[in-house]
C-alpha positions as CSV (number, residue, x, y, z in Angstrom):
1,M,72.7,28.2,9.7
2,K,72.4,29.6,6.2
3,K,69.1,31.3,7.1
4,N,70.8,33.0,10.0
5,K,73.5,34.3,7.7
6,K,70.9,35.7,5.3
7,K,69.2,37.5,8.2
8,R,72.5,39.0,9.3
9,L,73.2,40.2,5.8
10,K,69.8,41.9,5.7
11,K,70.9,44.0,8.7
12,I,74.0,45.3,7.0
13,G,73.4,49.0,6.0
14,T,70.1,49.3,7.9
15,P,69.7,52.3,10.3
16,P,70.4,51.7,14.0
17,G,67.3,50.5,15.8
18,T,65.9,48.6,12.8
19,L,64.0,45.6,14.2
20,I,65.0,42.4,12.3
21,Y,64.9,39.0,13.9
22,T,68.2,37.2,13.0
23,G,67.0,33.7,14.2
24,L,65.0,31.0,12.5
25,I,61.4,31.9,11.9
26,E,59.0,29.5,13.7
27,D,55.4,28.7,12.9
28,E,54.4,28.8,16.5
29,E,52.7,31.7,18.1
30,I,54.6,33.9,20.5
31,G,53.8,33.0,24.1
32,I,53.7,35.5,27.0
33,D,53.5,34.0,30.5
34,L,53.0,36.2,33.5
35,I,53.8,35.3,37.1
36,E,52.9,37.8,39.8
37,Y,53.7,37.2,43.5
38,N,54.5,38.6,46.9
39,D,55.1,37.0,50.3
40,N,51.5,35.8,50.6
41,N,50.0,35.7,47.1
42,F,50.9,34.0,43.8
43,S,49.2,34.0,40.3
44,E,50.3,32.5,37.0
45,T,48.5,33.4,33.8
46,K,49.0,33.5,30.0
47,I,48.7,36.9,28.4
48,K,46.6,37.1,25.2
49,D,46.2,40.9,25.1
50,I,49.5,42.7,25.3
51,K,47.8,45.9,26.6
52,K,47.1,44.2,29.9
53,L,50.9,44.4,30.6
54,A,50.7,48.1,31.1
55,A,49.2,47.7,34.5
56,I,52.2,45.7,35.7
57,R,54.5,48.7,35.8
58,E,52.4,50.2,38.6
59,S,51.7,46.9,40.4
60,P,53.1,46.6,44.0
61,N,53.8,42.8,43.3
62,V,56.9,41.4,41.7
63,S,56.1,40.3,38.1
64,W,58.0,38.0,35.8
65,I,57.0,38.2,32.2
66,N,58.4,35.4,30.1
67,V,58.2,35.9,26.3
68,T,58.9,32.8,24.2
69,G,59.4,33.5,20.5
70,L,60.9,36.5,18.8
71,H,59.9,36.1,15.2
72,K,57.0,38.6,15.3
73,T,58.8,41.9,15.7
74,E,55.6,43.9,16.0
75,I,54.8,42.1,19.3
76,I,58.3,42.7,20.7
77,E,58.0,46.4,19.6
78,A,54.6,46.7,21.4
79,I,56.1,45.3,24.6
80,G,59.0,47.7,24.3
81,K,56.6,50.7,24.1
82,I,54.7,49.6,27.1
83,F,57.8,49.3,29.3
84,G,59.7,52.2,27.7
85,L,62.5,50.2,26.2
86,H,65.0,51.9,24.0
87,Q,64.9,51.0,20.3
88,L,68.5,49.8,20.4
89,V,67.5,47.4,23.2
90,L,64.7,46.0,21.1
91,E,67.2,45.6,18.2
92,D,69.6,43.7,20.5
93,I,66.8,41.5,21.7
94,L,66.0,40.4,18.2
95,N,69.7,40.0,17.2
96,I,70.3,36.5,18.8
97,N,74.1,36.7,18.1
98,Q,74.8,39.1,21.0
99,R,77.7,38.7,23.4
100,P,76.7,38.4,27.0
101,K,76.5,41.9,28.4
102,L,74.9,44.3,30.8
103,E,73.7,47.9,30.0
104,D,72.3,50.4,32.5
105,Y,69.4,52.5,31.2
106,D,68.6,54.2,34.6
107,N,65.0,52.9,34.8
108,Y,65.9,49.3,33.9
109,L,68.9,47.0,33.3
110,F,69.4,45.2,30.0
111,I,71.2,41.8,30.4
112,V,72.1,39.3,27.8
113,V,73.0,35.7,28.8
114,K,73.5,32.5,26.8
115,M,71.4,29.5,28.0
116,L,73.0,26.2,27.2
117,T,71.4,22.8,27.1
118,Y,72.9,19.3,26.5
119,N,71.1,16.9,24.3
120,E,71.7,13.3,25.3
121,T,70.6,11.9,22.0
122,D,73.2,13.5,19.8
123,S,75.6,14.7,22.5
124,Q,75.3,18.2,21.2
125,I,75.3,21.5,23.2
126,Y,72.5,23.9,22.1
127,S,72.8,27.6,22.8
128,E,69.9,30.0,23.1
129,Q,70.1,33.7,23.9
130,V,68.0,34.9,26.9
131,T,67.5,38.6,27.4
132,F,66.6,40.1,30.7
133,I,64.9,43.4,31.4
134,L,65.1,44.2,35.1
135,G,62.9,47.0,36.3
136,K,61.9,48.2,39.8
137,N,59.3,45.5,40.4
138,F,59.4,43.4,37.2
139,V,61.6,41.1,35.2
140,I,61.0,40.4,31.5
141,T,62.8,37.5,29.8
142,F,62.9,37.1,26.1
143,Q,63.6,33.6,24.7
144,E,64.0,32.4,21.1
145,K,61.6,29.4,21.6
146,A,59.6,27.5,24.2
147,G,61.5,25.3,26.7
148,D,64.1,26.5,29.2
149,V,65.9,25.6,32.4
150,F,63.7,27.8,34.6
151,E,61.2,25.3,35.7
152,I,62.9,24.9,39.1
153,I,62.4,28.6,39.7
154,R,58.7,28.4,38.8
155,Q,58.3,25.5,41.3
156,R,60.0,27.5,44.0
157,L,57.6,30.4,43.3
158,R,54.5,28.2,43.3
159,T,55.4,26.4,46.5
160,A,56.9,29.5,48.2
161,K,60.1,27.5,49.0
162,G,63.1,29.5,50.2
163,R,63.3,33.3,50.3
164,I,62.4,34.0,46.7
165,R,58.8,35.1,47.4
166,K,60.0,37.4,50.1
167,M,62.6,39.1,47.9
168,N,62.3,41.7,45.1
169,A,62.7,41.6,41.4
170,D,66.5,41.9,41.5
171,Y,66.7,38.6,43.4
172,L,64.4,36.9,40.8
173,A,66.8,38.1,38.0
174,Y,69.7,36.7,40.1
175,A,67.9,33.4,40.6
176,L,67.2,33.0,36.9
177,I,70.8,33.7,35.8
178,D,72.1,31.5,38.6
179,T,70.0,28.6,37.2
180,I,71.6,29.1,33.8
181,V,75.1,29.0,35.3
182,D,74.2,25.9,37.3
183,H,73.3,24.2,34.0
184,Y,76.8,25.0,32.8
185,F,78.1,22.6,35.5
186,I,75.8,19.9,34.2
187,I,77.2,20.4,30.7
188,L,80.7,20.3,32.1
189,E,79.9,17.0,33.9
190,K,78.8,15.5,30.6
191,I,81.9,16.8,28.8
192,G,84.0,15.3,31.6
193,E,82.4,11.9,31.1
194,N,83.0,12.1,27.3
195,I,86.7,13.0,28.0
196,E,87.1,9.9,30.2
197,N,85.5,7.7,27.5
198,I,87.8,9.1,24.8
199,E,90.9,8.7,27.0
200,D,90.0,5.0,27.3
201,E,89.8,4.8,23.5
202,L,93.1,6.6,23.1
203,I,94.8,4.0,25.3
204,S,93.2,0.9,23.8
205,D,92.6,1.5,20.1
206,P,92.3,5.0,18.7
207,D,90.8,5.5,15.2
208,K,89.4,8.2,13.0
209,D,86.2,8.3,15.0
210,T,88.2,9.1,18.1
211,L,89.8,12.1,16.3
212,L,86.3,13.3,15.3
213,K,85.1,13.0,19.0
214,I,88.2,15.0,20.1
215,H,87.4,17.8,17.6
216,K,83.8,17.8,18.7
217,L,84.8,18.2,22.3
218,K,87.1,21.0,21.4
219,S,84.4,22.9,19.6
220,Q,82.0,22.4,22.5
221,L,84.5,23.8,24.9
222,I,85.1,26.8,22.7
223,S,81.4,27.5,22.5
224,L,81.1,27.2,26.3
225,R,84.0,29.5,26.8
226,K,82.4,32.2,24.6
227,S,79.3,32.0,26.7
228,V,81.1,32.0,30.1
229,W,83.9,34.5,29.8
230,P,81.7,37.5,29.0
231,L,79.3,36.4,31.6
232,R,82.0,36.9,34.3
233,E,82.2,40.5,33.2
234,V,78.4,40.9,33.4
235,I,78.2,39.5,37.0
236,S,81.2,41.6,38.1
237,R,79.7,44.7,36.7
238,A,76.3,44.0,38.3
239,E,78.0,43.5,41.6
240,R,79.8,46.9,41.3
241,L,76.9,48.7,39.6
242,E,75.7,51.9,41.4
243,S,72.0,51.3,40.7
244,S,69.0,51.1,42.9
245,L,67.7,48.2,40.9
246,F,70.2,45.8,42.6
247,R,69.8,46.1,46.3
248,E,72.5,45.5,48.9
249,S,70.6,42.3,50.0
250,T,71.2,40.8,46.6
251,A,74.9,41.8,46.3
252,V,76.1,38.9,48.4
253,F,74.3,36.5,46.1
254,L,75.9,38.1,43.1
255,R,79.3,37.5,44.6
256,D,78.4,33.9,45.0
257,L,77.2,33.8,41.4
258,Y,80.5,35.4,40.4
259,D,82.4,32.6,42.2
260,H,80.4,30.0,40.4
261,T,81.2,31.6,37.1
262,I,84.9,31.6,37.9
263,Q,84.6,27.8,38.7
264,V,83.0,27.2,35.4
265,I,85.8,29.1,33.6
266,D,88.5,27.2,35.5
267,N,86.9,23.9,34.6
268,V,86.6,24.9,30.9
269,E,90.2,25.9,30.8
270,T,91.3,22.6,32.4
271,Y,89.2,20.6,30.0
272,R,90.6,22.6,27.1
273,D,94.2,21.7,28.2
274,I,93.2,18.0,28.6
275,V,91.6,17.9,25.1
276,S,94.6,19.6,23.5
277,G,96.8,16.9,25.2
278,M,94.4,14.2,24.0
279,L,95.0,15.4,20.4
280,D,98.8,15.1,20.9
281,I,98.3,11.6,22.5
282,Y,96.2,10.6,19.5
283,L,98.8,11.7,17.0
284,S,101.5,9.9,19.1
285,S,99.4,6.7,19.2
286,V,98.8,6.7,15.5
287,S,102.5,7.3,15.0
288,N,103.4,4.5,17.4
289,K,101.0,2.1,15.6
290,M,102.6,2.9,12.3
291,N,106.0,2.4,13.9
292,E,104.9,-1.0,15.2
293,V,103.7,-2.0,11.7
294,M,106.9,-0.8,10.1
295,K,108.9,-2.7,12.8
296,V,107.2,-6.0,12.0
297,L,107.6,-5.5,8.3
298,T,111.3,-4.7,8.8
299,I,111.9,-7.8,10.9
300,I,110.1,-9.9,8.3
301,A,112.2,-8.3,5.5
302,T,115.4,-8.8,7.6
303,I,114.7,-12.5,8.1
304,F,114.2,-13.1,4.4
305,I,117.4,-11.3,3.3
306,P,119.8,-14.2,4.1
307,L,117.2,-16.7,2.9
308,T,116.9,-14.8,-0.4
309,F,120.7,-14.8,-0.7
310,I,120.8,-18.6,-0.3
311,V,118.1,-19.1,-2.9
312,G,119.8,-16.7,-5.2
313,V,123.2,-18.5,-5.0
314,Y,121.6,-22.0,-5.7
315,G,119.4,-20.6,-8.4
316,M,122.4,-19.8,-10.6
317,N,122.7,-23.4,-11.9
318,F,126.4,-23.3,-12.9
319,D,127.8,-26.6,-14.1
320,F,130.5,-27.0,-11.5
321,M,128.5,-26.1,-8.4
322,P,129.4,-29.0,-6.0
323,E,125.9,-29.3,-4.4
324,L,124.0,-29.1,-7.7
325,R,123.7,-32.8,-8.2
326,W,123.7,-33.9,-4.5
327,H,120.8,-36.2,-3.6
328,W,120.1,-34.4,-0.3
329,G,120.9,-30.9,-1.6
330,Y,117.3,-29.6,-1.7
331,P,116.2,-30.7,1.8
332,A,119.6,-29.6,3.2
333,V,119.1,-26.1,1.8
334,M,115.6,-25.9,3.1
335,L,116.8,-27.0,6.5
336,L,119.5,-24.4,6.5
337,M,117.0,-21.7,5.6
338,L,114.7,-22.8,8.4
339,V,117.5,-22.9,11.0
340,L,118.7,-19.4,9.9
341,G,115.1,-18.0,10.2
342,V,114.6,-19.5,13.7
343,L,118.0,-18.3,14.9
344,M,117.2,-14.7,13.7
345,I,113.8,-14.8,15.4
346,L,115.4,-15.9,18.7
347,Y,118.0,-13.2,18.4
348,F,115.4,-10.5,17.8
349,K,113.4,-11.7,20.8
350,K,116.5,-11.7,23.0
351,K,117.1,-8.1,21.9
352,K,113.3,-7.3,22.6
353,W,112.8,-5.9,19.2
354,F,109.3,-7.4,19.1
């Protein structure tokens, strides 16, 4: 996190279009994977020479170029020159703190989406910026690092399942974004399970760990909300966009994707309300536990008040106290104190004070 802050500070005061990667610099090489396909043919290759990408712009096939790793700005700049990307677009690609958005540059569309993944080991949600460049017959995706949620799309392309091989590049862009949104539902399911577990803890025995879990859930929902709310605007704008890059045949799928986004937002808002209520329940539970402890201590103190009075009276040792030299005085006083204690306990139980 500190390295990211230092990178952002370096951008302050620099001219627009300055290419500075704001993420963590990795030791791995940048990977460029190319998938080309049409209804009958499919090929999948790794690109070593960036110059070979120039032929893709004129290819009749649909091409998906997936770039993993953004730390070498010269490679991103070279790809930008091949496909005629604006310098500000390249700057936004390297700035991984972008808000989800869509910008129309006539010859291509620039789309930013947040890809979220859930780690079962530490129950954390990890966010990664994925940038899409949608052209007439190609889609370029820029990822911060290797590993994504797109393997199901690759399998559909390899096996020619469904309509994806028969459709154009705009449908490929839709399918990739739809896969990202589908994984939001998986994360919501995990959050829902965590909420149920914490609710059980709240009812049985809440402690400080429960409070930490509630705050963790709250921060996760805030992060998810920041990713989904702007995405709704992106999908809505893509649906209404007067651009030849999104065809009429894809518009119906965009509407379906918009509905999915709204469902995610509704679930996020519902879970936020539940988590806020859980925080109130936790505070009430802690207060009730304290009240129970105070009630028990008060009852104990109340029982001992008359006993202390009796002990105080017979502890004065005045010469003319009638019971002072009585042979059965000590056991009689102890019996009296015992009877008083039992009677008070029975009275408290009758009143249901404990």
